[in-house]
N, C-alpha and C positions, 0 to 999 in steps of 0.2 A: 504494500500500500504506500502511495507517495506521501511524503511529508506535507503538512499544511502550509509550510513556509512558502513553497513555490506558488501556491494558489494565491496567497496574500500578495505576493510580489507581482504576480500577473495582474491582479486586480488594481494594484497601485499604478502599474504601468499603463493599464487601460484608462484608469481614472485620470492620470496625468496627461495622457494623450488627448482625452476628451476635453480637459480644461484648456490645454494649449490650443486645440482646434476652436473652442468657443471664444477664446481671447483673440485669435486670429480673425475670426469672423466679425467680432465686435469692433476690433480696431479698423478693419477694412470698412465697416459700415460708418464709422465716425469720420473717415477721411473725406476729402473733397471729391465729389463725383466727377467723372470725366466730362469735358464740355460736350454739348450736343453736336451731332455730326454736321449740321448745317450752319454752325456758328460762324465759321470762316467765310462762308458764302454770303451771309448777311452782313458781316463786317466789310466785305468787298463792295457790296451794294451801298453801304453807308458811306464809304470813301468816294464812290462814284457820285452819290447825291451831293455830298459836300463840295466836291470838285466842280460839278456842273453848276451849282449855285454860285460859286465864286467866279467861274468863267462867265456866266451870264451877267453877273454884276459888273465885272470888268469890261464886258463888251458894250455896256450901255454908254460908256464914255464916248465912243467913236461911232456909234450907230446912227443911222439916219433917224430923224424925228419920228417917223411912222413906226419904227421897230422898237423904240425905247420902252414903251409901255409893255410890249410883249416880252422883251428881255427881262424887264423888272418882274413880270408875273412868273416867268420861268425860274428866276432866281428865288423868288418867294416859294413857289411850289416845290422846288428841289430842296429848299431848306426845310419845308414841312415834311418831305419824304425822309430827309435825314433824321428829323426828330422822331418820326414814327418808327423808323428802323432802330434808332437808338433805344427807344422805349421797349421795343420787342426784344432786343438783345439783353437789356436789363432784366426784363421779365424772365427770359430763358435762363439766364445765369444766376439770377437772384442777387446780383450786384448792382449798385447804383450806377447809372450811366454817367460817363464823364465826357465832357466836350473835348474835342481835339485841341482846342486852344488852351485848355487848362493843363494838358499833359505834354504839349509840344513846346520846345524851347528853341525853335529854329528861327533864323533871321529871315525876315520877309524881304524879298528882293523883287524889284519891278521887272516884269518880263521884257525881253528885247522889243517885242511888238505887242500892241494891245490886241486882244482877241477880237475877232469879228463875229457877226451873226452866223457866218458859215462854220466857224469853229464850234459855236454852240450847237448848231444843227448836227454836226458830226459827232459831238460828244453825246448829245441826246439820243442819236441813232444807236450808238454803241451801248448806252445805258438801257435803252428799251430792249434791244436784242438780248442783253445779259439778263435783265429782269424776266423777260419772257421765258428764256431757257430755264432759269432757276424756278420760276413759278410752276413749270410743267413737272418738275421733280419733287415739289413739296405738296402738302395737303393742308386743308383747313385754313386757319387765319393767315398763316404765312404765305400760302399760295395766293390767297385773295389780296394780301398786301402787295406782293410782288406783281400780280396781274394788274392791279390798280396803278402802280408806279409805271409799269410798261405802257399802259394805255395813256397815261398822262404825258409821258415823254414822247410817245408817238404823235399824239395830238399837238403837242407843242412844236415839234419839228415839221410835221406835215401840214399843219393848218396855221398856227399862230406866227411862225417865222418864215412863211413863204414870201 
């Protein structure tokens, strides 16, 4: 008959292994979850929206008088898109959204040439295509948000800035 000591020892080993496994699961649960898979795509859309807004604002300076209101509207719309994307990113990550101006410490330089309405149209076309492609990959609110952004960019370059 085997001695009781090995049985106790096996129980302790099994109990110790169970405790270690439970601690491993608990510590993994307490860690920060991985970022959502479409987070980088939404950040890229945010960068495009901010860039388009700035481009349209800069183009107002040299635009013909008839296009100035449309360029100002594009700048405002793309700024609103940036805010909506920023809000969604904050909701996804659970972290407060930060503005790029608060976290960026770069020196602002004047471009060699002032952008034109054609530059804005090209940027909006790129943004609309990008948002359309991403919307097709997403579902729910995010798909709707990106679809709305794509439609707005398309309307701006196809109708407002013609």
